[in-house]
C-alpha positions in Angstrom: 0.0 -0.1 -0.1 1.4 3.5 -0.7 0.1 7.1 -0.4 1.3 9.9 -2.4 -0.1 13.4 -2.4 -0.3 16.1 -5.0 -2.4 19.2 -6.2 -5.1 18.6 -8.7 -8.4 19.3 -10.3 -9.0 19.5 -13.9 -7.9 22.9 -14.5 -4.9 22.8 -12.3 -4.2 19.6 -14.0 -4.5 21.1 -17.5 -2.4 24.2 -16.4 0.1 22.1 -15.4 0.2 19.8 -18.4 0.5 22.9 -20.7 3.4 24.4 -18.6 5.1 21.0 -19.3 5.6 22.0 -22.8 7.4 25.5 -22.0 4.3 27.6 -22.3 3.4 30.6 -19.9 0.3 29.4 -17.9 -1.8 31.1 -15.2 -4.4 29.2 -13.2 -7.4 31.2 -11.7 -8.7 29.3 -8.6 -9.2 29.9 -4.8 -7.9 28.1 -1.8 -8.5 28.4 1.7 -6.5 30.4 4.4 -4.9 27.4 5.6 -1.7 25.2 5.3 -3.1 23.1 2.2 -3.7 26.4 0.1 -0.3 27.8 0.9 1.0 24.5 -0.3 -1.0 24.7 -3.5 0.1 28.2 -4.4 4.1 27.3 -3.3 3.5 23.9 -5.8 2.2 25.8 -8.9 4.7 28.3 -8.6 7.8 26.6 -7.6 7.4 23.0 -8.7 5.0 23.2 -11.7 6.0 26.5 -13.2 2.2 27.9 -13.2 1.8 31.4 -12.3 -0.4 31.7 -9.1 -1.1 35.2 -9.2 -5.0 34.6 -9.8 -5.3 32.0 -6.9 -7.0 34.0 -4.3 -7.7 33.1 -0.8 -10.9 32.5 0.9 -11.3 34.0 4.4 -13.4 31.2 5.7 -13.8 28.3 3.4 -11.2 25.4 3.6 -8.8 24.1 0.7 -10.8 21.1 -0.6 -9.3 17.6 -0.5 -10.0 14.5 -2.7 -8.9 11.2 -1.9 -8.5 8.4 -4.8 -8.5 4.7 -4.2 -6.8 3.1 -7.6 -9.1 0.0 -7.3 -9.7 -0.7 -9.8 -6.9 1.5 -11.5 -8.9 2.5 -14.7 -12.0 3.5 -12.6 -10.7 4.8 -9.2 -13.1 5.6 -6.3 -12.7 9.2 -5.1 -14.1 10.6 -1.9 -14.3 14.4 -1.7 -14.0 16.6 1.0 -15.8 20.2 -0.2 -18.0 21.0 2.7 -19.7 23.3 3.4 -18.4 24.6 0.1 -15.3 24.9 -1.6 -13.3 28.0 -2.3 -12.4 27.2 -6.2 -16.3 27.7 -6.6 -16.4 31.2 -4.8 -13.9 32.8 -7.6 -14.4 36.4 -8.4 -13.3 38.9 -10.8 -10.6 41.1 -10.5 -9.1 43.9 -12.9 -6.1 41.9 -13.4 -8.1 38.9 -14.3 -10.4 40.6 -16.7 -6.8 41.9 -18.6 -5.7 38.2 -18.5 -9.1 37.0 -20.2 -8.6 39.9 -22.7 -5.0 38.8 -23.7 -4.6 35.3 -23.1 -3.9 33.1 -26.2 -6.2 30.3 -24.6 -9.0 30.8 -22.1 -9.6 27.0 -20.5 -13.1 26.8 -18.7 -14.2 23.5 -16.9 -18.1 23.1 -17.2 -18.0 22.1 -13.2 -17.6 26.1 -12.9 -21.3 26.5 -13.7 -22.5 24.2 -11.0 -22.4 27.0 -8.4 -24.0 30.4 -8.3 -21.0 32.5 -7.7 -18.5 30.7 -10.1 -21.2 30.6 -12.7 -21.5 34.1 -12.5 -18.0 35.3 -12.4 -17.1 32.6 -15.4 -20.1 33.8 -17.4 -18.5 37.3 -17.1 -15.4 36.3 -18.3 -16.8 34.4 -21.4 -18.9 37.3 -22.3 -16.0 39.6 -21.8 -13.7 37.4 -24.0 -16.3 37.6 -26.8 -15.4 34.1 -28.4 -12.0 35.2 -29.1 -9.7 32.3 -30.5 -9.0 30.0 -28.5 -11.8 29.8 -25.9 -12.3 26.2 -24.9 -15.4 24.7 -22.9 -14.2 21.4 -20.8 -17.6 19.8 -20.9 -16.3 17.9 -17.4 -19.1 16.2 -16.3 -19.2 15.6 -12.4 -22.3 14.3 -11.2 -21.7 15.2 -7.5 -22.0 18.8 -8.5 -25.4 18.7 -9.8 -28.8 17.8 -8.5 -29.9 16.6 -12.0 -28.7 16.0 -15.7 -31.3 18.5 -16.5 -29.9 21.2 -14.2 -26.5 20.6 -15.7 -27.8 21.0 -19.0 -29.6 24.1 -18.6 -26.4 25.8 -17.0 -23.8 24.2 -19.7 -25.8 24.4 -22.9 -26.1 28.1 -23.1 -22.2 28.5 -22.7 -21.5 26.9 -26.2 -22.6 30.3 -27.4 -19.4 31.9 -25.9 -17.0 29.5 -26.9 -14.7 28.3 -30.0 -13.9 24.9 -28.9 -15.7 22.2 -26.9 -14.4 19.0 -25.7 -16.1 16.1 -24.0 -16.7 12.3 -23.9 -20.0 10.9 -25.1 -21.9 11.3 -21.7 -20.5 14.9 -21.4 -21.9 15.5 -24.8 -25.1 14.2 -23.8 -25.4 16.4 -21.2 -24.3 19.5 -22.9 -26.4 18.8 -26.0 -29.0 16.2 -25.5 -27.3 13.2 -27.5 -24.5 10.8 -27.2 -24.2 10.0 -30.5 -20.8 11.7 -31.7 -21.6 12.7 -35.0 -25.1 14.3 -33.9 -23.5 15.7 -31.0 -20.6 17.4 -33.1 -23.4 18.8 -35.3 -25.4 20.4 -32.5 -22.1 21.9 -31.2 -21.0 23.1 -34.6 -24.7 24.5 -35.3 -24.0 26.9 -32.2 -21.1 28.4 -34.0 -18.2 26.6 -32.8 -15.1 26.1 -34.9 -14.4 22.8 -33.7 -16.1 19.9 -31.6 -13.7 17.1 -29.9 -15.8 14.2 -28.8 -13.8 11.4 -26.9 -15.0 7.9 -27.6 -13.2 5.9 -25.0 -11.5 2.8 -26.6 -12.7 3.9 -29.9 -10.4 7.1 -29.9 -11.4 10.8 -30.4 -13.3 12.4 -33.1 -12.4 15.8 -34.5 -15.2 17.8 -36.1 -14.9 21.1 -37.7 -17.3 22.7 -40.4 -14.4 21.5 -43.0 -13.6 18.2 -41.7 -14.5 15.1 -39.5 -11.8 12.4 -38.6 -11.6 9.7 -35.9 -8.1 9.1 -34.4 -7.4 5.9 -33.0 -6.1 5.6 -29.2 -2.9 4.1 -28.3 -3.5 1.3 -25.9 -1.6 0.8 -22.6 -1.7 -1.0 -19.1 -3.6 1.6 -16.9 -2.0 2.4 -13.7 -4.2 5.2 -13.0 -7.3 6.5 -14.8 -7.6 10.1 -13.5 -5.2 12.1 -15.2 -5.3 11.0 -18.8 -8.1 13.4 -19.9 -6.2 16.2 -18.4 -2.9 15.5 -20.1 -4.9 15.2 -23.3 -6.2 18.7 -22.5 -2.5 20.3 -21.8 -1.3 18.3 -25.2 -4.4 20.1 -26.9 -3.5 23.6 -25.4 0.2 22.9 -26.9 -0.9 21.9 -30.4 -3.4 25.1 -30.6 -0.5 27.6 -29.4 2.0 25.6 -31.9 -0.5 26.1 -34.6 -0.9 22.5 -35.4 -3.9 21.0 -37.5 -6.5 19.7 -35.2 -6.1 16.2 -36.4 -2.2 16.3 -35.3 -3.2 18.2 -32.0 -5.5 15.5 -31.0 -3.0 12.7 -32.0 -0.4 14.4 -29.7 -3.3 14.5 -27.1 -4.0 10.9 -27.3 -0.4 10.1 -26.6 0.1 12.3 -23.8 -3.1 10.9 -22.1 -1.8 7.3 -22.9 1.5 8.4 -21.2 -0.2 9.4 -17.9 -2.8 6.6 -17.8 0.4 4.4 -17.4 1.7 6.4 -14.5 0.8 6.8 -10.8 0.1 10.7 -10.5 -1.7 13.2 -12.5 0.0 16.9 -12.3 3.2 15.3 -11.0 3.4 12.9 -14.1 2.3 15.1 -16.9 4.6 14.3 -19.8 7.2 16.8 -21.4 7.5 17.3 -25.0 10.3 15.2 -25.8 8.6 12.1 -24.0 5.4 12.7 -26.1 7.7 12.8 -29.2 9.7 9.6 -28.1 6.3 7.8 -27.5 5.1 8.7 -30.8 8.4 7.8 -32.7 7.7 4.4 -30.8 4.2 3.7 -31.3 2.9 5.8 -34.3 6.0 6.9 -36.5 5.5 9.1 -39.4 
């Protein structure tokens, strides 16, 4: 039996994963005024090279904790400690954050931020200010424990598609957002909302990339799963890397599939996000071109 600790959460993991490729990344969230909160800010800056200037401190709420039991490794059991509320769902705008939203080359928003009134209001304001600038990415990020029902989640998430340029989600997340888990129909519904691209994760069948001009399915890279928690966030970081490098979407997704496979074969999430050379070496071995 082993125990390891780290920082986490989907936005945090995607930020760390993107920074691994050498990009300047900042994370907007909120932590408690406690030792865990100070650990998060310190680790972001000094271990993971993520700018913590927008990591605010809540005066009363505690930094949330999550414990994952890797049994089975591909579908771990997770216990959350977020009562009575989590500070990351109490984020607020600041002039500095608004300026960053104006200038960032990518704004990545997890849909879980729409589950709570304060964070929903704040993130909606940020998206409206962003005005669908490239690239504005919505991670459909369906987490049932944050919602009373799928209908409630749909009512909150679906309108946000009108404010983003790219949406990413698995089939269930797409169903919550647009009402169908059929990959092609879900992609069509998202593209009809004015998106530049819809990325639909198909599990063992890979990932579908859909734009008004193309539709392509890219195969996954099978690995022996050690921990199934971080692969989606590794995909997200690699996807951001591809966008920033100006790659085609199929090449970007191929790279994301490789990064996700690497992390699925490792124990941790943030700590085990791959570097560019690691992904390049993986692809050279598994999918040389």
